[in-house]
All heavy atoms as an XYZ file, in Angstrom:
909
protein
N       0.864     -1.220     -0.010
C      -0.034      0.007      0.002
C       0.878      1.234     -0.028
O       0.576      2.151     -0.711
C      -0.905     -0.049      1.221
C      -1.800      1.183      1.292
S      -3.308      0.760      2.093
C      -4.006      2.287      2.356
N       1.937      1.264      0.813
C       2.844      2.386      0.864
C       3.516      2.574     -0.544
O       3.740      3.682     -0.991
C       3.836      2.285      2.017
C       3.149      2.385      3.294
C       4.923      3.339      1.871
C       4.063      2.149      4.528
N       3.863      1.441     -1.123
C       4.419      1.529     -2.479
C       3.575      2.159     -3.490
O       3.915      2.906     -4.326
C       4.758      0.022     -2.876
C       5.708     -0.073     -4.022
C       6.081     -1.553     -4.237
C       7.254     -1.638     -5.158
N       7.570     -3.062     -5.376
N       2.261      1.816     -3.381
C       1.216      2.433     -4.261
C       1.288      4.012     -4.075
O       1.158      4.687     -5.084
C      -0.140      1.824     -3.980
C      -1.108      1.990     -5.020
C      -1.021      0.894     -6.074
O      -0.279     -0.065     -5.934
N      -1.759      1.012     -7.223
N       1.206      4.474     -2.867
C       1.245      5.868     -2.626
C       2.575      6.463     -3.115
O       2.477      7.630     -3.733
C       1.128      6.248     -1.082
C      -0.203      5.964     -0.572
C      -0.374      5.279      0.624
C      -1.355      6.438     -1.132
C      -1.670      5.028      1.122
C      -2.638      6.207     -0.586
C      -2.789      5.496      0.470
O      -4.035      5.295      1.040
N       3.638      5.799     -3.021
C       4.923      6.311     -3.573
C       4.835      6.420     -5.054
O       5.260      7.461     -5.657
C       6.022      5.369     -3.174
C       7.305      5.666     -3.848
C       8.115      6.793     -3.448
C       7.855      4.870     -4.854
C       9.272      7.062     -4.083
C       9.041      5.206     -5.543
C       9.756      6.296     -5.078
O      10.922      6.643     -5.737
N       4.191      5.440     -5.731
C       4.061      5.487     -7.219
C       3.207      6.730     -7.602
O       3.553      7.451     -8.522
C       3.376      4.237     -7.789
C       4.352      3.068     -7.755
C       3.806      1.736     -7.940
C       5.702      3.181     -7.640
C       4.668      0.703     -7.970
C       6.562      1.997     -7.686
C       5.955      0.812     -7.830
O       6.813     -0.265     -7.892
N       2.122      6.917     -6.873
C       1.223      8.082     -7.210
C       1.937      9.376     -6.922
O       1.773     10.411     -7.609
C      -0.081      7.968     -6.466
C      -0.974      6.968     -7.076
C      -1.453      5.803     -6.375
C      -1.483      7.216     -8.384
C      -2.285      4.949     -6.983
C      -2.419      6.316     -8.942
C      -2.793      5.161     -8.284
O      -3.630      4.284     -8.861
N       2.776      9.394     -5.889
C       3.502     10.606     -5.542
C       4.543     10.935     -6.619
O       4.579     12.123     -7.046
C       4.193     10.532     -4.191
C       5.002     11.732     -3.658
C       4.039     12.880     -3.510
C       5.778     11.354     -2.463
N       5.142      9.932     -7.122
C       6.137     10.190     -8.203
C       5.447     10.540     -9.481
O       5.919     11.466    -10.209
C       6.992      8.923     -8.478
C       7.767      9.059     -9.667
C       7.956      8.633     -7.285
N       4.343      9.961     -9.788
C       3.474     10.398    -10.926
C       3.078     11.922    -10.830
O       3.187     12.571    -11.781
C       2.253      9.537    -11.102
C       2.474      8.133    -11.687
C       1.183      7.293    -11.606
C       2.946      8.238    -13.010
N       2.695     12.215     -9.612
C       2.224     13.655     -9.430
C       3.339     14.566     -9.649
O       3.192     15.607    -10.306
C       1.560     13.772     -8.057
C       1.132     15.181     -7.726
C       0.051     15.693     -8.340
C       1.874     15.958     -6.864
C      -0.378     17.033     -8.099
C       1.496     17.228     -6.603
C       0.347     17.723     -7.147
N       4.536     14.277     -9.032
C       5.669     15.199     -9.095
C       6.170     15.287    -10.584
O       6.424     16.401    -10.995
C       6.800     14.695     -8.208
N       6.250     14.215    -11.253
C       6.734     14.262    -12.643
C       5.737     14.963    -13.507
O       6.125     15.676    -14.450
C       7.097     12.950    -13.147
O       5.986     12.020    -13.065
C       8.225     12.262    -12.445
N       4.462     14.770    -13.286
C       3.420     15.495    -14.029
C       3.518     17.002    -13.821
O       3.424     17.851    -14.705
C       2.047     14.946    -13.648
C       0.855     15.534    -14.513
C       1.053     15.184    -16.034
C      -0.471     14.960    -13.950
N       3.716     17.364    -12.585
C       3.806     18.811    -12.241
C       5.014     19.410    -12.848
O       5.014     20.543    -13.443
C       3.848     19.050    -10.748
C       2.536     18.784    -10.079
S       1.257     19.892    -10.544
C       0.218     18.802    -11.477
N       6.141     18.691    -12.897
C       7.335     19.197    -13.533
C       7.108     19.379    -15.055
O       7.501     20.389    -15.678
C       8.477     18.240    -13.378
C       8.997     18.154    -11.967
S      10.220     16.897    -11.694
C      11.538     17.471    -12.689
N       6.402     18.445    -15.725
C       6.140     18.536    -17.106
C       5.179     19.691    -17.396
O       5.307     20.373    -18.381
C       5.601     17.263    -17.678
O       6.472     16.215    -17.552
N       4.171     19.853    -16.583
C       3.241     20.954    -16.788
C       3.978     22.304    -16.565
O       3.824     23.247    -17.416
C       2.038     20.908    -15.830
C       1.120     19.722    -16.180
C       1.307     22.162    -15.778
C       0.006     19.382    -15.234
N       4.828     22.415    -15.578
C       5.568     23.647    -15.408
C       6.524     23.934    -16.524
O       6.712     25.060    -16.964
N       7.164     22.881    -17.075
C       8.005     23.044    -18.261
C       7.221     23.454    -19.488
O       7.715     24.356    -20.279
N       6.008     22.922    -19.644
C       5.144     23.357    -20.771
C       4.758     24.803    -20.689
O       4.832     25.541    -21.630
C       3.895     22.535    -20.838
O       4.279     21.137    -20.975
N       4.439     25.254    -19.470
C       4.042     26.711    -19.319
C       5.324     27.544    -19.600
O       5.198     28.573    -20.273
C       3.523     26.948    -17.869
C       3.428     28.396    -17.568
C       2.243     26.262    -17.702
N       6.480     27.119    -19.120
C       7.741     27.915    -19.338
C       8.050     28.000    -20.790
O       8.416     29.031    -21.314
N       7.855     26.878    -21.612
C       8.129     26.882    -23.041
C       7.220     27.833    -23.752
O       7.663     28.612    -24.520
C       7.962     25.406    -23.595
C       7.909     25.549    -25.083
C       9.160     24.586    -23.208
N       5.888     27.802    -23.316
C       4.944     28.680    -23.962
C       5.329     30.154    -23.645
O       5.312     31.057    -24.525
C       3.512     28.465    -23.416
C       2.488     29.253    -24.018
C       2.076     29.055    -25.276
C       1.991     30.342    -23.355
C       1.028     29.882    -25.856
C       1.092     31.162    -23.843
C       0.542     30.956    -25.175
N       5.643     30.478    -22.415
C       6.047     31.867    -22.061
C       7.257     32.300    -22.786
O       7.354     33.522    -23.275
C       6.190     32.003    -20.599
C       4.818     31.885    -19.827
S       4.936     31.838    -18.027
C       5.874     33.334    -17.668
N       8.292     31.465    -22.898
C       9.563     31.784    -23.526
C       9.286     31.959    -25.032
O       9.932     32.895    -25.690
C      10.616     30.751    -23.293
O      10.958     30.742    -21.946
N       8.462     31.130    -25.550
C       8.119     31.238    -26.992
C       7.441     32.550    -27.322
O       7.664     33.231    -28.332
C       7.293     30.041    -27.524
N       6.559     32.938    -26.380
C       5.840     34.301    -26.567
C       6.909     35.477    -26.517
O       6.800     36.384    -27.324
C       4.805     34.514    -25.460
N       7.887     35.320    -25.637
C       8.972     36.390    -25.575
C       9.770     36.399    -26.777
O      10.239     37.418    -27.224
C       9.827     36.121    -24.359
C       9.163     36.577    -23.006
O       8.184     37.306    -23.121
O       9.662     36.149    -21.976
N       9.944     35.156    -27.401
C      10.821     35.098    -28.591
C      10.039     35.694    -29.817
O      10.577     36.420    -30.599
C      11.165     33.659    -28.845
C      12.189     33.535    -30.128
C      13.467     33.784    -29.941
C      11.703     33.194    -31.338
C      14.371     33.693    -30.932
C      12.486     33.107    -32.411
C      13.886     33.375    -32.213
O      14.763     33.220    -33.228
N       8.771     35.394    -29.903
C       7.974     35.887    -31.081
C       7.707     37.352    -30.971
O       7.830     38.049    -31.949
C       6.674     35.077    -31.156
C       6.967     33.554    -31.494
C       5.671     35.668    -32.152
C       5.811     32.672    -31.304
N       7.328     37.804    -29.789
C       7.095     39.222    -29.540
C       7.817     39.790    -28.298
O       7.257     39.834    -27.246
C       5.530     39.401    -29.360
N       9.097     40.064    -28.531
C       9.916     40.544    -27.391
C       9.353     41.894    -26.839
O       8.823     42.652    -27.634
C      11.297     40.749    -27.966
C      11.176     40.782    -29.432
C       9.919     40.071    -29.743
N       9.464     42.037    -25.598
C       8.933     43.319    -24.942
C       9.740     44.512    -25.434
O      10.872     44.449    -25.857
C       9.054     43.264    -23.467
O      10.402     42.999    -23.061
N       9.052     45.600    -25.514
C       9.612     46.815    -26.135
C      10.634     47.433    -25.222
O      10.577     47.259    -23.989
C       8.565     47.808    -26.581
O       7.527     47.856    -25.634
N      11.496     48.188    -25.811
C      12.535     48.908    -25.006
C      11.874     49.993    -24.168
O      11.042     50.757    -24.709
C      13.544     49.449    -25.985
C      14.818     49.974    -25.365
C      15.624     49.046    -24.615
C      15.205     51.309    -25.393
C      16.773     49.517    -23.978
C      16.342     51.719    -24.765
C      17.172     50.834    -24.092
O      18.304     51.269    -23.527
N      12.226     50.147    -22.963
C      11.565     51.080    -22.090
C      12.054     52.482    -22.023
O      11.406     53.325    -21.481
C      11.501     50.437    -20.609
C      12.916     50.339    -20.009
C      13.450     51.320    -19.328
C      13.705     49.142    -20.215
C      14.730     51.275    -18.731
C      14.923     49.096    -19.664
C      15.426     50.086    -18.956
O      16.723     50.031    -18.447
N      13.231     52.734    -22.565
C      13.781     54.088    -22.440
C      13.523     54.796    -23.785
O      13.724     54.343    -24.833
C      15.342     53.930    -22.354
C      16.032     55.308    -21.999
C      17.471     55.075    -21.814
O      18.077     54.185    -22.359
N      18.062     55.917    -20.971
N      12.966     56.020    -23.600
C      12.657     56.851    -24.776
C      13.909     57.543    -25.281
O      14.944     57.585    -24.674
C      11.607     57.952    -24.369
O      12.257     58.868    -23.539
N      13.798     58.017    -26.501
C      14.907     58.681    -27.172
C      15.314     59.902    -26.365
O      16.475     60.209    -26.246
C      14.576     59.032    -28.590
C      15.679     59.820    -29.309
C      16.858     59.133    -29.533
C      15.556     61.060    -29.640
C      17.937     59.733    -30.199
C      16.501     61.737    -30.283
C      17.774     61.020    -30.611
N      14.360     60.666    -25.822
C      14.702     61.884    -25.051
C      15.473     61.505    -23.786
O      16.454     62.156    -23.463
C      13.398     62.589    -24.642
N      15.027     60.453    -23.117
C      15.775     60.008    -21.906
C      17.177     59.528    -22.289
O      18.110     59.792    -21.611
C      15.026     58.844    -21.207
C      13.783     59.279    -20.597
O      13.630     60.429    -20.327
O      12.904     58.391    -20.386
N      17.305     58.800    -23.435
C      18.621     58.321    -23.857
C      19.513     59.475    -24.165
O      20.682     59.474    -23.852
C      18.409     57.447    -25.103
C      19.721     56.921    -25.658
C      20.358     55.833    -24.992
C      20.254     57.486    -26.835
C      21.576     55.299    -25.552
C      21.489     56.950    -27.233
C      22.134     55.903    -26.662
O      23.288     55.393    -27.117
N      19.020     60.516    -24.806
C      19.777     61.697    -25.168
C      20.301     62.406    -23.921
O      21.452     62.730    -23.852
C      18.926     62.719    -25.940
O      18.453     62.022    -27.111
C      19.703     63.927    -26.446
N      19.414     62.574    -22.908
C      19.846     63.227    -21.663
C      20.863     62.354    -20.955
O      21.836     62.981    -20.363
C      18.586     63.409    -20.775
C      17.713     64.537    -21.191
S      16.403     65.049    -19.949
C      15.652     63.545    -19.584
N      20.641     61.057    -20.941
C      21.688     60.170    -20.321
C      23.057     60.324    -20.998
O      24.067     60.438    -20.353
C      21.230     58.774    -20.327
C      22.220     57.787    -19.673
S      21.770     56.084    -19.870
C      22.183     55.849    -21.618
N      23.044     60.312    -22.274
C      24.311     60.448    -23.019
C      25.061     61.768    -22.818
O      26.204     61.887    -22.702
C      24.119     60.157    -24.545
C      23.664     58.790    -24.848
S      24.808     57.535    -24.312
C      26.229     57.775    -25.464
N      24.289     62.868    -22.765
C      24.819     64.174    -22.454
C      25.347     64.255    -21.048
O      26.414     64.941    -20.765
C      23.725     65.158    -22.644
C      23.397     65.457    -24.130
C      22.268     66.428    -24.354
O      21.640     66.800    -23.424
O      21.985     66.768    -25.590
N      24.802     63.573    -20.089
C      25.186     63.550    -18.701
C      26.565     62.752    -18.587
O      27.414     63.063    -17.822
C      24.218     63.004    -17.752
C      23.133     63.933    -17.394
C      22.155     63.284    -16.450
C      21.009     64.243    -16.195
N      20.083     63.640    -15.243
N      26.612     61.600    -19.378
C      27.820     60.765    -19.282
C      29.022     61.403    -19.940
O      30.123     61.148    -19.507
C      27.534     59.446    -20.081
C      26.699     58.498    -19.264
C      26.461     57.159    -19.935
O      26.849     56.980    -21.048
N      25.844     56.249    -19.265
N      28.815     62.141    -20.999
C      29.913     62.786    -21.674
C      29.604     64.332    -21.915
O      29.416     64.707    -23.059
C      30.178     62.079    -23.007
N      29.698     65.149    -20.905
C      29.415     66.617    -21.043
C      30.400     67.290    -21.969
O      30.086     68.238    -22.647
C      29.413     67.092    -19.670
C      29.940     66.061    -18.738
C      29.927     64.847    -19.511
N      31.664     66.802    -21.995
C      32.631     67.380    -22.837
C      32.453     67.111    -24.314
O      33.008     67.822    -25.132
C      34.090     66.938    -22.371
O      34.178     65.606    -22.562
N      31.763     66.035    -24.693
C      31.528     65.631    -26.051
C      30.179     66.240    -26.583
O      29.710     65.602    -27.637
C      31.538     64.114    -26.201
C      32.980     63.504    -26.067
O      33.866     64.315    -26.174
O      33.088     62.327    -25.859
N      29.686     67.234    -26.066
C      28.372     67.776    -26.560
C      28.444     68.166    -28.075
O      27.497     68.031    -28.782
C      27.943     68.896    -25.728
C      27.237     68.524    -24.474
C      26.525     69.637    -23.821
C      25.811     69.223    -22.554
N      25.112     70.326    -21.901
N      29.658     68.623    -28.492
C      29.749     69.000    -29.834
C      29.700     67.827    -30.816
O      29.229     67.877    -31.898
C      31.088     69.768    -29.993
N      30.187     66.636    -30.262
C      30.268     65.487    -31.139
C      28.924     64.701    -31.153
O      28.672     63.834    -31.975
C      31.322     64.510    -30.632
C      32.743     65.004    -30.877
O      32.931     65.889    -31.764
N      33.653     64.556    -30.078
N      28.042     65.043    -30.180
C      26.739     64.385    -30.143
C      25.690     65.019    -30.936
O      24.951     65.866    -30.453
C      26.268     64.336    -28.594
C      27.127     63.565    -27.640
C      26.567     63.662    -26.212
C      27.130     62.046    -28.001
N      25.680     64.689    -32.186
C      24.743     65.250    -33.077
C      23.431     64.433    -33.024
O      23.415     63.297    -32.477
C      25.161     65.265    -34.524
O      25.381     63.824    -34.920
C      26.512     66.092    -34.697
N      22.359     65.060    -33.478
C      21.021     64.395    -33.405
C      21.072     63.056    -34.230
O      20.522     62.004    -33.744
C      19.970     65.281    -33.978
C      18.587     64.720    -33.961
C      17.876     64.910    -32.534
O      18.444     65.707    -31.762
O      16.889     64.217    -32.334
N      21.721     62.988    -35.361
C      21.786     61.828    -36.205
C      22.613     60.676    -35.529
O      22.186     59.584    -35.488
C      22.395     62.236    -37.561
N      23.708     61.164    -34.856
C      24.591     60.099    -34.206
C      23.860     59.586    -33.016
O      23.834     58.352    -32.772
C      25.873     60.710    -33.729
C      26.814     60.969    -34.832
C      28.162     61.522    -34.240
C      29.202     61.739    -35.395
N      30.410     62.297    -34.819
N      23.163     60.403    -32.242
C      22.380     59.945    -31.122
C      21.311     59.019    -31.539
O      21.025     58.028    -30.887
C      21.788     61.130    -30.382
C      22.839     61.916    -29.444
C      22.197     63.151    -28.898
C      23.235     60.989    -28.308
N      20.527     59.330    -32.610
C      19.474     58.543    -33.116
C      19.999     57.161    -33.541
O      19.382     56.098    -33.205
C      18.766     59.210    -34.250
C      17.364     58.565    -34.730
C      16.383     58.701    -33.636
C      15.065     58.186    -34.121
N      14.077     58.201    -33.132
N      21.151     57.165    -34.233
C      21.788     55.897    -34.726
C      22.148     55.015    -33.487
O      21.953     53.864    -33.427
C      22.942     56.208    -35.614
C      23.586     54.924    -36.109
C      24.833     55.185    -36.954
O      25.259     56.334    -37.100
N      25.422     54.226    -37.481
N      22.762     55.693    -32.542
C      23.217     54.972    -31.283
C      22.041     54.393    -30.537
O      22.027     53.235    -30.084
C      24.033     55.957    -30.399
O      24.367     55.305    -29.269
N      20.990     55.209    -30.422
C      19.772     54.727    -29.767
C      19.114     53.585    -30.475
O      18.736     52.583    -29.817
C      18.683     55.893    -29.688
C      17.393     55.521    -29.068
C      17.298     55.294    -27.717
C      16.264     55.304    -29.913
C      16.090     54.940    -27.223
C      15.045     54.991    -29.424
C      14.960     54.788    -28.043
O      13.741     54.452    -27.460
N      19.097     53.618    -31.781
C      18.516     52.442    -32.585
C      19.293     51.212    -32.359
O      18.839     50.123    -32.327
C      18.392     52.834    -33.995
C      17.263     53.882    -34.307
O      16.312     53.965    -33.509
N      17.412     54.643    -35.350
N      20.663     51.371    -32.314
C      21.492     50.210    -32.046
C      21.278     49.649    -30.689
O      21.219     48.387    -30.577
C      23.036     50.606    -32.287
C      23.441     50.912    -33.666
C      24.813     51.460    -33.736
O      25.493     51.606    -32.702
O      25.231     51.775    -34.850
N      21.109     50.482    -29.705
C      20.889     50.001    -28.338
C      19.496     49.237    -28.264
O      19.402     48.177    -27.692
C      20.812     51.198    -27.291
C      20.298     50.793    -26.020
C      22.230     51.666    -27.217
N      18.498     49.813    -28.956
C      17.179     49.123    -29.012
C      17.275     47.776    -29.764
O      16.791     46.768    -29.238
C      16.150     50.058    -29.662
C      14.784     49.289    -30.018
C      15.885     51.298    -28.885
N      17.986     47.757    -30.823
C      18.120     46.496    -31.555
C      18.934     45.483    -30.702
O      18.552     44.282    -30.730
C      18.874     46.697    -32.904
N      19.980     45.891    -30.049
C      20.740     44.983    -29.216
C      19.871     44.469    -28.033
O      20.006     43.261    -27.664
C      21.991     45.655    -28.632
C      23.095     45.851    -29.687
C      24.240     46.689    -28.997
C      23.689     44.587    -30.181
N      19.046     45.251    -27.466
C      18.182     44.911    -26.376
C      17.188     43.829    -26.839
O      16.901     42.847    -26.135
C      17.450     46.118    -25.712
C      16.561     45.753    -24.589
C      17.272     45.248    -23.371
O      18.518     45.462    -23.302
O      16.596     44.704    -22.511
N      16.556     44.064    -27.985
C      15.635     43.106    -28.562
C      16.284     41.791    -28.872
O      15.752     40.717    -28.632
C      14.914     43.641    -29.784
C      13.857     44.675    -29.486
C      12.882     44.879    -30.594
C      12.027     45.965    -30.175
N      10.621     45.550    -30.181
N      17.493     41.825    -29.344
C      18.238     40.622    -29.616
C      18.599     39.904    -28.387
O      18.476     38.641    -28.264
C      19.551     40.902    -30.358
C      20.386     39.736    -30.826
C      19.689     38.875    -31.727
O      18.811     39.343    -32.578
N      19.880     37.556    -31.691
N      18.903     40.601    -27.322
C      19.235     40.017    -26.020
C      17.977     39.284    -25.418
O      18.111     38.242    -24.984
C      19.787     41.033    -25.048
C      20.208     40.443    -23.670
C      20.511     41.510    -22.693
N      19.335     42.346    -22.331
C      18.408     41.860    -21.492
N      18.486     40.723    -20.935
N      17.378     42.605    -21.156
N      16.872     39.912    -25.579
C      15.593     39.304    -25.080
C      15.300     38.064    -25.850
O      14.936     36.996    -25.262
C      14.399     40.356    -25.190
C      14.626     41.474    -24.144
C      13.086     39.678    -25.035
C      13.710     42.681    -24.383
N      15.521     38.049    -27.199
C      15.251     36.910    -27.936
C      16.191     35.731    -27.636
O      15.773     34.579    -27.551
C      15.394     37.168    -29.456
C      14.162     37.811    -30.003
C      14.327     37.915    -31.578
C      12.984     38.347    -32.157
N      12.951     38.218    -33.614
N      17.484     36.101    -27.344
C      18.485     35.032    -26.962
C      18.060     34.448    -25.618
O      18.150     33.276    -25.404
C      19.902     35.649    -26.893
C      20.458     35.874    -28.304
C      21.690     36.658    -28.204
O      22.230     36.881    -27.144
O      22.265     36.861    -29.273
N      17.655     35.314    -24.646
C      17.200     34.836    -23.359
C      15.969     33.919    -23.470
O      15.809     32.901    -22.740
C      16.943     35.960    -22.364
C      18.194     36.602    -21.880
O      19.267     35.991    -21.925
N      18.064     37.753    -21.311
N      15.058     34.240    -24.355
C      13.874     33.462    -24.593
C      14.206     32.079    -25.172
O      13.615     31.128    -24.773
C      12.894     34.221    -25.484
N      15.101     32.055    -26.181
C      15.531     30.834    -26.748
C      16.171     29.974    -25.603
O      15.930     28.733    -25.557
C      16.466     31.098    -27.875
C      16.830     29.886    -28.756
C      15.578     29.284    -29.372
C      17.712     30.343    -29.906
N      17.028     30.544    -24.826
C      17.656     29.762    -23.706
C      16.492     29.254    -22.770
O      16.644     28.160    -22.313
C      18.559     30.760    -22.953
C      19.411     30.022    -22.012
O      19.543     28.801    -21.996
N      20.078     30.817    -21.109
N      15.598     30.042    -22.489
C      14.440     29.670    -21.599
C      13.605     28.475    -22.299
O      13.218     27.505    -21.564
N      13.453     28.563    -23.592
C      12.785     27.365    -24.266
C      13.569     26.049    -24.082
O      12.995     25.012    -23.745
C      12.616     27.671    -25.721
C      11.539     28.842    -25.908
C      12.143     26.432    -26.509
C      11.391     29.363    -27.377
N      14.873     26.129    -24.321
C      15.662     24.993    -24.107
C      15.649     24.433    -22.678
O      15.582     23.217    -22.512
C      17.150     25.260    -24.607
C      17.339     25.576    -26.131
C      18.704     25.965    -26.384
C      16.843     24.379    -26.986
N      15.804     25.325    -21.752
C      15.771     24.836    -20.323
C      14.428     24.168    -19.991
O      14.435     23.229    -19.289
C      16.107     26.096    -19.454
C      17.557     26.526    -19.471
C      17.705     27.710    -18.520
C      19.120     28.153    -18.614
N      19.337     29.323    -17.756
N      13.365     24.832    -20.436
C      12.078     24.267    -20.072
C      11.749     22.973    -20.856
O      10.936     22.234    -20.337
C      10.984     25.360    -20.239
C      11.092     26.415    -19.262
O      11.184     26.172    -18.012
N      11.072     27.646    -19.666
N      12.292     22.899    -21.978
C      12.113     21.593    -22.713
C      12.839     20.426    -21.881
O      12.256     19.298    -21.840
C      12.743     21.677    -24.106
C      11.857     22.233    -25.185
C      12.675     22.340    -26.490
C      10.617     21.566    -25.381
N      13.774     20.750    -21.173
C      14.429     19.747    -20.277
C      13.439     19.341    -19.164
O      13.427     18.177    -18.754
N      12.652     20.337    -18.653
C      11.682     20.003    -17.565
C      10.521     19.149    -18.174
O       9.818     18.573    -17.356
C      11.117     21.273    -17.079
C      11.999     21.899    -15.971
C      11.320     23.308    -15.564
C      12.059     21.064    -14.777
N      10.425     19.128    -19.523
C       9.353     18.265    -20.062
C       9.949     16.890    -20.363
O       9.386     15.832    -20.026
C       8.723     18.915    -21.364
C       8.012     20.207    -20.969
C       7.822     17.960    -22.004
C       7.662     21.115    -22.183
N      11.071     16.895    -21.016
C      11.631     15.653    -21.566
C      12.243     14.711    -20.478
O      11.997     13.508    -20.544
C      12.680     15.973    -22.601
C      12.054     16.685    -23.820
C      13.477     14.756    -23.056
C      13.044     17.205    -24.849
N      12.908     15.313    -19.528
C      13.513     14.465    -18.466
C      12.564     13.671    -17.576
O      12.763     12.537    -17.388
C      14.487     15.244    -17.660
C      15.714     15.771    -18.537
C      15.054     14.513    -16.438
C      16.588     16.777    -17.944
N      11.470     14.304    -17.104
C      10.540     13.508    -16.191
C       9.633     12.587    -16.984
O       9.058     11.687    -16.328
C       9.776     14.627    -15.510
C      10.273     15.947    -15.877
C      11.207     15.712    -16.987
N       9.476     12.738    -18.317
C       8.516     11.947    -18.976
C       8.829     10.403    -18.894
O       7.862      9.626    -18.653
C       8.350     12.378    -20.436
C       7.366     13.483    -20.665
C       7.270     13.842    -22.138
C       5.993     13.157    -20.172
N      10.066      9.946    -19.100
C      10.320      8.509    -19.000
C      10.003      8.001    -17.605
O       9.455      6.904    -17.467
C      11.779      8.347    -19.381
C      12.212      9.618    -20.050
C      11.234     10.685    -19.653
N      10.349      8.818    -16.581
C       9.983      8.413    -15.242
C       8.459      8.237    -15.040
O       7.951      7.340    -14.512
C      10.572      9.376    -14.159
C      10.236      9.068    -12.755
C      12.162      9.460    -14.335
N       7.760      9.296    -15.548
C       6.311      9.224    -15.470
C       5.767      7.923    -16.139
O       4.884      7.282    -15.530
C       5.749     10.479    -16.074
C       4.217     10.563    -16.125
C       3.539     10.988    -14.981
C       3.516     10.139    -17.194
C       2.139     11.002    -14.976
C       2.161     10.176    -17.212
C       1.390     10.558    -16.087
N       6.210      7.667    -17.332
C       5.731      6.531    -18.080
C       6.018      5.231    -17.325
O       5.276      4.288    -17.306
C       6.126      6.561    -19.549
C       5.522      7.631    -20.313
C       6.283      8.378    -21.194
C       4.201      7.890    -20.295
C       5.713      9.489    -21.943
C       3.532      8.916    -21.016
C       4.329      9.659    -21.891
N       7.247      5.169    -16.837
C       7.627      3.963    -16.112
C       6.751      3.642    -14.861
O       6.281      2.549    -14.697
C       9.097      4.048    -15.657
C       9.550      2.905    -14.820
C       9.811      1.618    -15.350
C       9.714      3.086    -13.420
C      10.228      0.634    -14.518
C       9.994      2.009    -12.628
C      10.278      0.761    -13.187
O      10.603     -0.253    -12.374
N       6.543      4.680    -14.112
C       5.701      4.519    -12.886
C       4.250      4.223    -13.236
O       3.501      3.617    -12.559
C       5.891      5.587    -11.941
C       7.076      5.510    -11.040
C       8.309      6.055    -11.464
C       7.014      4.780     -9.889
C       9.412      5.977    -10.718
C       8.218      4.623     -9.095
C       9.380      5.147     -9.513
N       3.790      4.849    -14.360
C       2.411      4.689    -14.841
C       2.260      3.216    -15.233
O       1.223      2.514    -14.856
C       2.103      5.597    -15.952
C       0.655      5.537    -16.481
C       0.422      6.480    -17.541
O       1.297      6.762    -18.430
N      -0.773      7.086    -17.553
N       3.271      2.594    -15.882
C       3.268      1.210    -16.255
C       3.253      0.299    -15.049
O       2.588     -0.720    -15.003
C       4.484      0.925    -17.158
C       4.461     -0.443    -17.705
C       5.711     -0.646    -18.614
O       6.766     -0.065    -18.343
N       5.576     -1.457    -19.710
N       4.018      0.736    -13.962
C       4.043     -0.065    -12.747
C       2.676     -0.073    -12.104
O       2.234     -1.200    -11.493
C       5.111      0.524    -11.788
C       6.493      0.337    -12.244
C       6.988     -1.124    -12.490
O       6.639     -1.912    -11.742
N       7.591     -1.356    -13.630
N       1.934      0.973    -12.094
C       0.640      1.060    -11.427
C      -0.244      0.174    -12.270
O      -1.167     -0.500    -11.676
C       0.149      2.566    -11.382
C       0.891      3.228    -10.276
C      -1.370      2.621    -11.107
C       0.600      4.691    -10.132
N      -0.294      0.200    -13.603
C      -1.110     -0.599    -14.392
C      -0.894     -2.148    -14.209
O      -1.772     -2.878    -14.314
C      -0.966     -0.282    -15.911
C      -1.560      1.045    -16.270
C      -1.535      1.367    -17.743
N      -2.074      2.600    -17.997
C      -1.870      3.304    -19.144
N      -1.015      2.800    -20.060
N      -2.479      4.471    -19.258
N       0.408     -2.522    -13.977
C       0.694     -3.890    -13.636
C       0.023     -4.354    -12.401
O      -0.329     -5.417    -12.217
C       2.182     -4.076    -13.651
C       2.878     -4.141    -14.960
C       4.398     -4.373    -14.688
C       5.120     -4.282    -16.075
N       6.536     -4.559    -15.924
N       0.096     -3.490    -11.422
C      -0.493     -3.807    -10.070
C      -1.984     -3.882    -10.072
O      -2.559     -4.574     -9.315
C      -0.051     -2.761     -8.994
C       1.460     -2.621     -8.881
C       2.019     -3.773     -8.024
C       3.507     -3.433     -7.928
N       4.190     -4.556     -7.332
N      -2.676     -3.113    -10.965
C      -4.136     -3.021    -10.942
C      -4.745     -4.198    -11.691
O      -4.413     -5.089    -12.098
C      -4.584     -1.774    -11.596
């Protein structure tokens, strides 16, 4: 009887791990498909750059600042996508690794019944 409870406990734990992994894969896939937007506005970026290099105000033209801002936004979106892909791979492990254990214990329960 205790063995039966153990089997059900293992089934429950592995099922919860697989469900959690599935949710994680879905959330990471959503981040990969539609990465969150960059939170800093161009005006804020301009003020930050002027504070960081007050002596280079002559070199900070509007076009250079806009190009630099666009590069920062593109790099941030790329970073978010890379993190999402990493999350997908990690969460796939939470699905794939417990599944054989789940199927093995499910088979053990069917044999006993």
